C-alpha positions in Angstrom: 239.6 -56.4 -177.9 238.2 -54.6 -174.9 240.2 -51.6 -173.7 242.1 -52.4 -170.5 241.5 -50.1 -167.5 243.2 -49.9 -164.1 241.8 -49.3 -160.6 244.2 -47.4 -158.5 244.0 -48.6 -154.8 245.4 -47.4 -151.5 246.2 -49.9 -148.8 244.7 -49.2 -145.4 245.4 -51.0 -142.2 242.6 -53.5 -141.3 241.0 -52.4 -138.1 239.1 -55.6 -137.7 242.2 -57.7 -137.1 243.9 -55.8 -134.3 246.1 -58.8 -133.4 247.7 -58.8 -136.9 250.0 -55.8 -137.3 250.7 -56.1 -141.1 247.2 -56.7 -142.3 245.9 -54.3 -145.0 242.8 -53.9 -147.1 242.5 -52.2 -150.5 240.5 -49.0 -151.1 239.8 -48.0 -154.6 240.9 -44.4 -154.9 237.8 -43.3 -156.9 235.3 -45.2 -154.7 234.0 -42.0 -153.2 232.8 -40.8 -156.6 229.2 -41.6 -157.5 227.7 -41.5 -160.9 224.0 -40.4 -160.6 221.2 -40.3 -163.2 221.9 -36.7 -164.1 225.5 -37.6 -164.7 224.5 -40.5 -166.9 222.1 -38.3 -168.8 224.9 -35.8 -169.4 227.2 -38.5 -170.7 224.5 -39.8 -173.1 224.1 -36.2 -174.5 227.8 -35.9 -174.8 227.8 -39.1 -176.9 225.9 -37.0 -179.5 222.4 -38.2 -178.6 219.7 -36.1 -180.3 217.6 -36.3 -177.2 217.5 -33.4 -174.7 219.2 -33.8 -171.3 215.9 -33.3 -169.5 214.2 -36.0 -171.6 216.9 -38.5 -170.9 216.9 -37.7 -167.2 213.1 -38.2 -167.1 213.4 -41.6 -168.8 216.1 -42.7 -166.3 213.8 -41.7 -163.4 210.9 -43.6 -164.9 213.2 -46.6 -165.3 214.1 -46.4 -161.6 210.5 -46.3 -160.6 209.8 -49.4 -162.7 212.7 -51.3 -161.3 211.8 -50.4 -157.7 208.2 -51.5 -158.2 209.3 -54.8 -159.7 211.6 -55.5 -156.8 208.9 -54.6 -154.3 206.6 -57.1 -156.0 209.3 -59.8 -155.5 210.5 -59.8 -159.1 214.2 -60.1 -160.0 215.6 -57.4 -162.3 218.6 -57.8 -164.6 220.2 -55.3 -166.9 223.5 -55.1 -168.6 225.4 -54.4 -165.4 223.8 -56.2 -162.5 221.1 -58.7 -161.4 219.0 -57.7 -158.4 216.9 -60.4 -156.7 214.7 -60.1 -153.6 216.1 -61.8 -150.4 214.8 -62.5 -146.9 217.5 -63.4 -144.5 217.4 -64.9 -141.0 216.6 -68.3 -139.5 213.1 -69.8 -139.1 212.5 -72.1 -136.2 209.8 -74.4 -137.4 208.0 -74.3 -140.8 205.1 -72.4 -139.4 207.2 -69.6 -137.8 206.0 -66.2 -139.0 208.2 -63.4 -140.3 209.7 -61.5 -137.4 211.4 -58.1 -138.3 213.6 -58.5 -135.2 215.4 -61.5 -136.6 214.5 -61.5 -140.3 215.7 -58.9 -142.8 214.4 -57.9 -146.2 217.0 -57.0 -148.7 218.5 -57.6 -152.2 221.1 -59.9 -153.6 223.1 -57.9 -156.2 225.5 -59.7 -158.5 227.3 -58.7 -161.7 225.7 -59.6 -165.0 227.6 -61.8 -167.5 228.4 -58.7 -169.5 229.8 -57.0 -166.4 231.8 -60.1 -165.4 233.4 -60.1 -168.8 234.2 -56.4 -168.6 235.8 -56.8 -165.2 238.3 -59.2 -166.7 239.8 -56.2 -168.5 240.5 -54.4 -165.2 243.9 -54.3 -163.7 244.9 -53.0 -160.3 247.7 -50.5 -159.5 248.7 -50.3 -155.8 249.5 -46.7 -154.8 251.0 -47.7 -151.5 249.8 -47.3 -147.9 247.2 -44.6 -147.4 248.3 -41.8 -145.1 246.7 -42.1 -141.7 244.6 -38.9 -142.0 241.0 -38.4 -141.1 238.8 -41.4 -141.8 235.9 -43.4 -140.4 237.0 -46.9 -139.8 234.0 -48.8 -138.3 230.4 -48.2 -137.3 228.8 -50.4 -134.6 225.1 -50.6 -133.9 225.1 -50.9 -130.1 221.5 -52.2 -129.8 222.2 -55.2 -132.1 226.0 -55.4 -131.5 226.5 -55.5 -135.2 229.1 -54.0 -137.6 227.6 -55.2 -140.8 226.3 -51.7 -141.8 222.8 -52.1 -140.4 221.7 -49.3 -138.0 218.6 -48.9 -135.9 216.7 -45.5 -135.7 216.5 -44.0 -132.2 219.3 -46.2 -131.0 223.0 -45.4 -130.3 225.9 -46.3 -132.6 229.6 -46.1 -132.1 231.8 -44.5 -134.8 235.6 -45.1 -134.6 238.3 -43.6 -136.8 240.9 -40.8 -136.8 240.3 -37.1 -136.4 236.5 -37.4 -136.4 235.8 -35.2 -133.4 233.3 -32.4 -134.1 235.0 -29.2 -133.3 234.1 -26.5 -132.6 230.8 -27.9 -131.3 227.8 -25.9 -132.2 229.3 -24.2 -135.3 226.8 -24.0 -138.2 227.4 -26.6 -140.9 229.5 -28.9 -138.7 228.2 -32.2 -137.3 227.2 -35.7 -138.2 224.8 -36.3 -141.1 223.1 -39.3 -142.7 222.8 -38.7 -146.5 220.0 -40.5 -148.2 219.8 -41.8 -151.8 218.3 -38.5 -152.9 221.2 -36.5 -151.4 219.1 -35.1 -148.5 221.1 -34.7 -145.3 219.6 -35.8 -142.0 221.4 -34.3 -138.9 221.4 -35.7 -135.4 218.4 -34.9 -133.3 220.2 -35.4 -129.9 223.5 -34.3 -128.5 226.4 -36.7 -128.9 227.2 -39.0 -125.9 230.9 -39.0 -126.8 232.8 -36.6 -129.0 236.4 -37.7 -129.2 239.2 -37.6 -131.9 238.9 -41.4 -132.4 235.4 -42.1 -131.2 231.9 -40.7 -131.6 228.8 -42.1 -129.8 225.4 -40.7 -130.7 221.8 -41.7 -131.3 220.6 -42.4 -134.9 217.8 -40.0 -135.9 214.3 -41.3 -136.8 215.4 -42.4 -140.4 213.1 -44.0 -142.9 214.0 -47.4 -144.3 216.8 -47.2 -146.9 220.5 -46.8 -147.5 222.5 -43.9 -146.1 226.0 -42.5 -146.3 227.5 -41.4 -143.0 229.2 -38.0 -143.2 231.2 -36.2 -140.5 231.9 -32.5 -141.1 234.4 -30.9 -138.7 237.3 -28.4 -138.4 239.1 -30.6 -135.9 242.8 -31.2 -136.5 245.5 -33.2 -134.8 247.1 -30.0 -133.6 245.7 -27.4 -131.2 244.8 -25.2 -134.2 241.5 -25.8 -135.9 241.3 -26.2 -139.7 240.5 -23.0 -141.5 237.8 -24.7 -143.6 235.5 -27.7 -142.6 236.7 -31.2 -143.6 234.1 -33.7 -144.8 234.7 -37.3 -143.9 232.5 -40.1 -145.3 232.2 -43.7 -144.4 233.1 -45.8 -147.4 230.4 -48.4 -146.7 226.6 -47.7 -146.9 224.5 -47.8 -143.7 221.1 -49.5 -144.0 217.9 -48.9 -142.1 215.6 -51.9 -142.5 211.9 -51.6 -142.9 210.1 -51.1 -139.6 207.2 -53.4 -138.4 
């Protein structure tokens, strides 16, 4: 019998339903932890593999290249965890209507494999209670497209709302807003923020390449008049996506 595991979740107030006071959404307490290829390689070595860590990491990197190439060629990929299939979304007016990057988006449909669905049946949920209303990013809005679905547009403004997200003190090294790409590289803002408030930031997205990014705010702002002694890093729990440019 498969070992039973538990996801511990905090309940956060749902900011999208402002007219309902007692509406909550669950946040898995470990959702901010990411297992990367180097971590997987280390776990394989720890499982008494005779292969060297560097060899395993290299194999995983080659596997990533093969998967990406297959998806770019329009081929679905399935492993023991997920199935990834190419998808083009948007509406076509007329059968001869050409692809328009302004209304059509290229992406992936990702769904759990049969093995993963079976494994998920062994997961239980433990509710830890309501999450303390500390510093967090609640919602990101792309102003140019008026969307909150996680898509953002380079060189256009976005609105970030939350709690205790003001960048303070301004101009201090290491503080600010960063877009972290899949490789871990941080891309700072190229322009000064339009608004820098405790519950709202407005700024222009830098000239990012197509791909998925994690939004990170680093600040020493506190709810009191005294700044934090050390910077606090606040990340948005949902990925932000820059679509391919025409």
